C-alpha positions as YAML, in Angstrom:
chain: A
units: angstrom
residues:
- id: 1
  name: MET
  ca: [22.56, -0.82, 4.58]
- id: 2
  name: GLU
  ca: [19.74, -0.25, 6.97]
- id: 3
  name: ARG
  ca: [19.53, 2.73, 9.27]
- id: 4
  name: PHE
  ca: [17.12, 3.30, 12.14]
- id: 5
  name: ASN
  ca: [16.03, 6.81, 13.00]
- id: 6
  name: ARG
  ca: [15.50, 6.92, 16.81]
- id: 7
  name: GLU
  ca: [13.46, 10.22, 16.59]
- id: 8
  name: THR
  ca: [10.81, 8.90, 14.15]
- id: 9
  name: GLY
  ca: [11.13, 5.20, 14.92]
- id: 10
  name: LYS
  ca: [11.38, 4.40, 11.14]
- id: 11
  name: ARG
  ca: [14.00, 2.31, 9.38]
- id: 12
  name: SER
  ca: [15.34, 3.22, 6.03]
- id: 13
  name: LEU
  ca: [17.56, 1.52, 3.44]
- id: 14
  name: LEU
  ca: [20.55, 3.05, 1.78]
- id: 15
  name: LEU
  ca: [21.20, 1.46, -1.55]
- id: 16
  name: PHE
  ca: [24.58, 1.71, -3.28]
- id: 17
  name: GLY
  ca: [24.91, 1.39, -7.00]
- id: 18
  name: PHE
  ca: [27.34, 2.48, -9.58]
- id: 19
  name: SER
  ca: [27.06, 4.36, -12.82]
- id: 20
  name: TYR
  ca: [29.80, 4.36, -15.39]
- id: 21
  name: ASP
  ca: [30.95, 7.70, -16.72]
- id: 22
  name: PRO
  ca: [32.56, 6.90, -20.18]
- id: 23
  name: THR
  ca: [34.25, 10.31, -20.38]
- id: 24
  name: SER
  ca: [36.29, 9.95, -17.28]
- id: 25
  name: ARG
  ca: [36.28, 6.15, -17.36]
- id: 26
  name: ARG
  ca: [35.23, 6.05, -13.78]
- id: 27
  name: ALA
  ca: [32.54, 4.43, -11.79]
- id: 28
  name: ILE
  ca: [30.29, 7.01, -9.97]
- id: 29
  name: ALA
  ca: [28.70, 5.91, -6.78]
- id: 30
  name: VAL
  ca: [24.98, 6.54, -6.77]
- id: 31
  name: THR
  ca: [23.00, 6.40, -3.58]
- id: 32
  name: ASP
  ca: [19.11, 6.27, -3.29]
- id: 33
  name: LYS
  ca: [17.63, 6.33, 0.14]
- id: 34
  name: ILE
  ca: [14.29, 4.49, 0.56]
- id: 35
  name: HIS
  ca: [12.54, 6.24, 3.37]
- id: 36
  name: LEU
  ca: [9.23, 4.45, 3.42]
- id: 37
  name: ILE
  ca: [7.43, 1.48, 1.83]
- id: 38
  name: THR
  ca: [3.84, 1.03, 2.92]
- id: 39
  name: HIS
  ca: [0.76, -0.81, 1.62]
- id: 40
  name: ILE
  ca: [-2.33, 1.40, 0.94]
- id: 41
  name: HIS
  ca: [-5.41, -0.41, -0.52]
- id: 42
  name: LYS
  ca: [-3.85, -2.73, -3.10]
- id: 43
  name: ASN
  ca: [-0.88, -0.39, -3.91]
- id: 44
  name: LEU
  ca: [2.58, 0.21, -2.59]
- id: 45
  name: LEU
  ca: [3.59, 3.79, -1.65]
- id: 46
  name: ILE
  ca: [7.24, 4.18, -1.87]
- id: 47
  name: VAL
  ca: [9.02, 7.38, -0.60]
- id: 48
  name: LEU
  ca: [12.65, 7.76, -1.50]
- id: 49
  name: TYR
  ca: [15.45, 10.27, -2.14]
- id: 50
  name: THR
  ca: [17.64, 10.29, -5.26]
- id: 51
  name: ASP
  ca: [20.52, 12.48, -6.07]
- id: 52
  name: ASP
  ca: [18.94, 13.79, -9.31]
- id: 53
  name: GLN
  ca: [15.22, 13.99, -8.32]
- id: 54
  name: GLY
  ca: [15.36, 14.83, -4.56]
- id: 55
  name: TRP
  ca: [12.48, 13.48, -2.46]
- id: 56
  name: LEU
  ca: [9.83, 11.67, -4.42]
- id: 57
  name: PHE
  ca: [7.07, 9.21, -4.11]
- id: 58
  name: ARG
  ca: [6.04, 6.28, -6.40]
- id: 59
  name: VAL
  ca: [2.79, 4.36, -6.30]
- id: 60
  name: VAL
  ca: [3.00, 0.84, -7.61]
- id: 61
  name: SER
  ca: [0.09, -1.45, -8.29]
- id: 62
  name: SER
  ca: [-0.33, -5.00, -7.15]
- id: 63
  name: ALA
  ca: [0.55, -5.99, -10.67]
- id: 64
  name: GLY
  ca: [3.86, -4.16, -10.48]
- id: 65
  name: GLU
  ca: [2.88, -1.18, -12.69]
- id: 66
  name: MET
  ca: [4.04, 2.29, -11.77]
- id: 67
  name: LEU
  ca: [0.86, 4.31, -11.44]
- id: 68
  name: GLN
  ca: [2.24, 7.59, -10.44]
- id: 69
  name: GLU
  ca: [5.57, 9.29, -9.62]
- id: 70
  name: GLN
  ca: [6.08, 12.83, -8.33]
- id: 71
  name: ALA
  ca: [9.49, 14.19, -7.68]
- id: 72
  name: HIS
  ca: [11.31, 17.26, -6.43]
- id: 73
  name: LEU
  ca: [9.36, 17.46, -3.12]
- id: 74
  name: GLU
  ca: [10.66, 19.35, -0.11]
- id: 75
  name: SER
  ca: [10.99, 16.48, 2.33]
- id: 76
  name: ALA
  ca: [10.23, 12.84, 3.03]
- id: 77
  name: GLU
  ca: [7.16, 13.91, 4.94]
- id: 78
  name: ALA
  ca: [5.92, 16.04, 1.99]
- id: 79
  name: ALA
  ca: [6.42, 13.17, -0.40]
- id: 80
  name: GLU
  ca: [4.58, 10.74, 1.95]
- id: 81
  name: GLN
  ca: [1.62, 13.15, 2.30]
- id: 82
  name: ALA
  ca: [1.50, 13.87, -1.47]
- id: 83
  name: GLY
  ca: [1.54, 10.08, -2.19]
- id: 84
  name: GLN
  ca: [-1.21, 9.37, 0.41]
- id: 85
  name: GLU
  ca: [-3.38, 12.25, -1.15]
- id: 86
  name: TRP
  ca: [-2.84, 10.96, -4.64]
- id: 87
  name: ILE
  ca: [-3.91, 7.44, -3.65]
- id: 88
  name: ALA
  ca: [-7.01, 8.88, -1.71]
- id: 89
  name: ASN
  ca: [-8.10, 10.97, -4.63]
- id: 90
  name: SER
  ca: [-7.43, 8.38, -7.29]
- id: 91
  name: PHE
  ca: [-9.22, 5.51, -5.51]
- id: 92
  name: SER
  ca: [-11.96, 7.23, -3.57]
- id: 93
  name: SER
  ca: [-15.63, 6.43, -4.44]
- id: 94
  name: PRO
  ca: [-17.51, 9.23, -6.26]
- id: 95
  name: GLY
  ca: [-19.69, 10.94, -3.80]
...
């Protein structure tokens, strides 16, 4: 499901999945909200919200490898900023 935030002008995806709880024999709905996917240098910065980790960012290389993940951030904006800073620090030229 796609949502459009009129205040920020950004679109987000709400993904629905199910996890099975063998104790109760019930499916549990799991929702992850992808707030942002952007391309920085040759990497993807993904900002998302999960029920168990809160706001987090992931940096994925062009080869599909997860280079960095940082969770439990205060907001989507904090996760985006932390991800951008990690990329800038990790790929900047030594001065």
